[in-house]
C-alpha positions in Angstrom: -23.6 0.2 -7.3 -23.3 2.5 -10.3 -20.0 2.9 -12.2 -20.7 6.7 -12.3 -20.4 9.3 -9.7 -17.8 10.1 -7.1 -14.3 11.5 -7.0 -12.5 8.5 -8.4 -14.5 8.4 -11.6 -13.9 12.0 -12.6 -12.5 12.5 -16.0 -9.8 14.7 -14.5 -8.6 11.9 -12.3 -8.6 9.4 -15.2 -6.7 11.9 -17.4 -4.2 12.7 -14.7 -3.4 9.0 -14.2 -3.0 8.2 -17.9 -0.5 9.3 -20.5 -2.9 10.8 -23.0 -2.9 7.7 -25.1 -3.1 4.7 -22.8 -4.2 4.0 -19.3 -1.6 3.6 -16.6 -2.7 1.1 -13.9 0.4 1.8 -11.8 -0.2 5.6 -11.9 -3.9 5.0 -11.1 -3.1 2.6 -8.3 -0.5 5.0 -6.7 -3.0 7.9 -7.0 -5.7 5.9 -5.2 -3.3 4.7 -2.5 -1.9 8.2 -1.8 -5.0 10.4 -2.4 -7.9 8.2 -1.3 -6.5 5.6 1.1 -3.6 7.6 2.6 -1.1 4.8 2.0 1.9 6.4 0.3 4.0 4.2 -1.8 7.8 4.0 -1.6 10.0 5.1 -4.5 11.0 2.2 -6.8 14.5 0.8 -6.3 17.0 2.6 -8.6 18.3 -0.6 -10.1 14.9 -1.9 -11.3 14.0 -1.1 -14.9 10.7 0.6 -15.7 9.5 -2.5 -17.4 11.0 -5.9 -17.8 12.6 -6.1 -21.2 11.1 -9.6 -22.0 7.4 -8.9 -22.4 6.8 -11.3 -25.3 3.2 -12.4 -25.4 2.0 -9.7 -23.1 -1.0 -7.9 -24.8 -2.7 -6.2 -21.9 -1.4 -4.0 -19.1 -2.2 -6.7 -16.6 0.0 -9.2 -18.6 2.8 -6.7 -19.0 2.8 -5.9 -15.3 2.7 -9.6 -14.4 6.0 -10.1 -16.3 7.4 -7.0 -14.6 6.4 -8.1 -11.1 7.9 -11.6 -11.5 10.9 -9.8 -10.0 10.5 -10.0 -6.1 12.0 -6.5 -5.8 9.0 -5.2 -7.8 6.3 -7.5 -6.6 6.4 -6.3 -3.0 5.1 -2.8 -3.9 3.1 -3.7 -7.0 1.0 -6.2 -4.9 -0.8 -3.2 -3.3 -0.5 -0.7 -6.3 -1.6 -2.7 -9.3 -4.9 -4.1 -8.1 -6.3 -0.6 -7.5 -5.2 0.4 -11.0 -6.6 -2.7 -12.6 -10.0 -2.2 -11.2 -10.1 1.2 -12.9 -9.1 -0.1 -16.4 -12.7 0.0 -17.7 -12.1 3.8 -17.8 -10.1 4.8 -20.9 -7.5 7.6 -20.6 -10.2 10.3 -20.6 -12.7 8.4 -18.4 -15.0 6.9 -21.0 -16.3 3.4 -20.2 -15.1 0.4 -22.1 -15.3 -3.3 -21.7 -12.6 -4.5 -24.2 -9.1 -3.5 -24.9 -8.9 -1.4 -28.1 -7.1 -3.0 -31.1 -6.8 -6.5 -29.5 -10.5 -6.8 -28.6 -9.9 -8.7 -25.4 -12.2 -8.3 -22.4 -10.8 -6.1 -19.7 -10.1 -8.0 -16.4 -10.8 -5.7 -13.5 -10.7 -8.3 -10.7 -8.4 -7.3 -7.8 -7.4 -8.1 -4.3 -7.4 -5.0 -2.1 -4.7 -4.2 0.4 -6.8 -5.7 3.2 -7.3 -9.0 1.3 -10.8 -8.2 0.0 -11.5 -9.6 -3.4 -13.4 -7.4 -5.8 -14.5 -7.6 -9.4 -15.2 -4.1 -10.6 -15.5 -0.4 -9.7 -19.0 -0.9 -8.2 -17.4 -3.3 -5.6 -14.6 -0.9 -5.0 -17.1 1.9 -4.3 -19.0 -0.5 -1.9 -15.7 -1.3 -0.2 -14.8 2.4 0.2 -18.2 3.0 1.7 -17.7 0.2 4.2 -14.3 1.5 5.1 -14.8 5.3 5.3 -12.1 5.9 8.0 -9.4 5.4 5.4 -10.6 8.2 3.2 -11.6 10.4 6.1 -8.1 10.0 7.7 -6.4 10.7 4.3 -8.6 13.8 3.7 -8.1 15.1 7.2 -4.4 14.9 6.9 -4.4 16.6 3.5 -6.7 19.4 4.7 -4.5 19.9 7.8 -1.3 19.9 5.7 -2.9 22.6 3.5 -4.1 24.6 6.4 -0.8 24.6 8.4 1.6 24.5 5.4 3.3 21.3 6.7 2.7 17.6 7.2 1.3 16.7 10.7 3.8 15.1 13.1 3.2 11.9 14.9 1.2 13.4 17.8 -0.9 15.5 15.4 -1.7 12.5 13.3 -3.0 10.8 16.5 -5.2 13.9 17.1 -6.5 13.7 13.5 -7.3 9.9 14.0 -9.3 10.7 17.1 -11.2 13.4 15.3 -12.0 11.0 12.4 -13.2 8.3 14.8 -15.3 10.7 16.9 -16.8 12.2 13.7 -17.8 8.7 12.5 -19.1 7.6 15.9 -21.4 10.7 16.0 -22.6 10.0 12.5 -21.3 13.3 11.4 -20.6 14.4 7.9 -18.0 16.4 6.1 -19.0 19.8 7.5 -18.7 18.5 11.1 -15.3 17.1 10.2 -14.1 20.5 8.9 -15.3 22.2 12.1 -13.6 19.6 14.3 -10.3 20.1 12.3 -10.6 23.9 12.7 -11.2 23.5 16.5 -8.3 21.0 16.9 -5.1 21.9 18.8 -3.1 21.3 15.7 -4.9 23.9 13.7 -5.2 26.5 16.5 -1.6 26.4 17.5 
């Protein structure tokens, strides 16, 4: 239930997903999707501007992105990206906690709907959701470890083997060390 601790809340992650001055909820959302949940995002369409030119009245990143995602071409991807970024907005660009937007003194709204439809209000609820759904992270981690170990992305059959390893590891109540051993003993790794 704490807002501290864990990989996501590391200052390095917060800094890598900011521009040095402001937070970037889209960058943070993409990072979580790709590096924690294993759900890569497609490239934005080439004919869509970075931000909608008419952003009058928008004072927070959420308001700015709401104007941008009014375009259906943008909304389809931003529907899964932005909520994961918004829930991390209490962390400033270097990971310090804040409850209000600097300069405009508005409260930060971190409520979000996750890709599976779960409504959350803050990072504590995101952490709880991640703990209740460990296979997403385990699958993502396993694929990244196998990619690093073999020097290439796993193919379709190899991803099936990785999923089976993740499920067996969870069913046995095993931890990270057992997951590593299972990956090393896999057909994918050994061949």
